[in-house]
N, C-alpha and C positions, 0 to 999 in steps of 0.2 A: 191169886185170890183162892182161898180154900172153899170147900162146899159150905162151911159154916159162915164164912165171910159173905159169900154169895147170898145165902139165906138172909143174913142180916141186912144186906143192901136192899133186897126185895121186900123184906118186912118193913123196913123204914120207908120205902117207896109207897107201900100200900097205906101207911099211916100219914103220908104227906110230909115226912121229916127229911127228905133227901134221898139220894140214890134213885132219882127219877129216871125212868126208861123212855127212850126215844127210838123210833124207827129211823134208820139212816141208809139211804140208797147210795151205793158206791158204783159208779160206772167207769170202767176202764176199757182199754183196748184188748186186754187179756181177760182178766177176771172181773165179773160184775155180780152184784147181789145186794140183798137188803140185810143189814145187821142190826143188832140191838146195841144201843149206846147208853151207857150209864153216866148220868151227870153226877159229878162229885159233890159232896155236901161240905160246905164251908171251905176249908183248905185242902180237902181231899181231892185228888186229881180225878178227872174224867177217865173213862176206860171203855173199851169195846168189850161186850159180854163174851166170855169164853166158857166152855164146859170142860170139866176134867176128863182126861183119858188116862190110860195106863202110864205112859211116860211123858206126856206133854198135855197142853191144853189145846182145844179146838174151838174155832169160831163157828157158831151156828149161822148158816147163810141161807137165806130164803130167796126164792125167785120173785115173789111178789110181796107187797106190803100186806096184802090180805092174809097170806100164809103166815107171816110173822104175827099179825094180830091174833089169829086163831091160836097159834102156839102160845103166845103170851096169856091169852084168856084162859086156856086150858091149864096153865101153870098158876093161875090166880094173880097174874101180874097186870097192872094197869099202866098203859102208856100215858105219858104226861101230855102228849099232843096227838091230835087225830091225823095231822099231816106228817109226812116223812120228809126229812131234810135230804138234800141230794148233793153228793160230791162228784163233780165231773173230773175224772182223772185224764181223759183224752187230751185236753189242752196242755196239761203238765207233761204227759208222755211225748207229745209233739215237740214241746219246747226242749225236753231233754235230748232229743235227737240232734239238735243243732243249737245249743244255748248261746253261742256267740253271734249267730246270725238272726235269731228270733227274739222278739220282744217277750219279756217275762210276763206270763199271765198271773199277775201278782195275787189277785184274789184266790184263784185256784191253787196256787203254790202255798199260800198261807193256810187254806183249808186242808190241803193235803198234808202239810207239815203237822198240823194239829191232829189230824186223823192218824197219821203214822205213829205219833207218840202215844195216843190213846190205844191203838192196836197193840203196840209193843207192851204197854202196861198190862193190858188184858191177857196177853200171852205170858205174863210173868217175866218179861225180859229175856226169855229163852232165845229170842231171835234178835238180839240187841241191835239197835240203831247205833250209829257212831256216837261216841261219848261227846257231849256238847260242852263247849266252853265259852269264853269271852267272845271269840270270833262269831260263833253261832248266835249268841245273844245280840250282838251288834247287828248282824245280818237280819235277824228276826225283827228287831226294832225298826230297822229301815223298811223291811217288807211290810210290817204292820202299818207304818206311817206312809206307805205308798212311795217310798224313796229307794226302791231297789235299783234304780239307775245309778245310785251313788255307792253301790257295793264296791268294796275294794276287791282286788283279785283274790285275796285270801278268803274274804266273805263269800264271793261267788263260788270258789272251790268248795268251801264248807257246805253251802246250800246244795250244790250239785251232788256232793257225796251223801248228804243226809236224804235228799229226795230220791236219789237213785236207790239207796238202801231201803227206803220206805216202800218204793214201788216193788222192789224185789220181795220184801217182807209180805206185802199184800198179795202178790201173785203166787207166793209159795207157802204161805202159812197153812198149817193144818186146819181144815174146815170139816164141818158135817153139814150136808145139805138137807134141809127140811128135817131136823131132828124129831124123833118121836117124843110125845109128851108123856107117855107112860110106858113102863117096861112090859114087854110081852112075857106072858107066863107060858113056859113049855110044859106040856103034859105028857 
């Protein structure tokens, strides 16, 4: 997303026409933080907010929801909800350590899958998740329906590949912790 597209998203959000902003707390065994999530308007996909850098995009990450609210307020952005959603990655990471011996934490895996796709979109696909096809779609439908015990071996392999790549993406994507809301002027 370019700076102009970002501005359009937030201008629309201020007018209540879409591009609504949400605080989203992500808790993992490695990286944790609070990010801004942009809800897509109509058929537009959701994404995690990123900021442009010289050769890549960075995810602004905050330690607390309050810090994120102050940042958004100073930018003139309104959050759509006063509460922050939470994604618990620890159960997913625990499952990934021994997926054949442990029960799938279906809700957490579904939320993680969606988050990783939104994170990848926000980063402009620079850190691509595995290309998804029919096997992924089938596995996702079963996961969404609470039927992950019915995954075929190919579906399980596809889910493991995608969730593992997503965890790696979250733990290694470029971030900026508590970004400044205005540029410093050097004198």
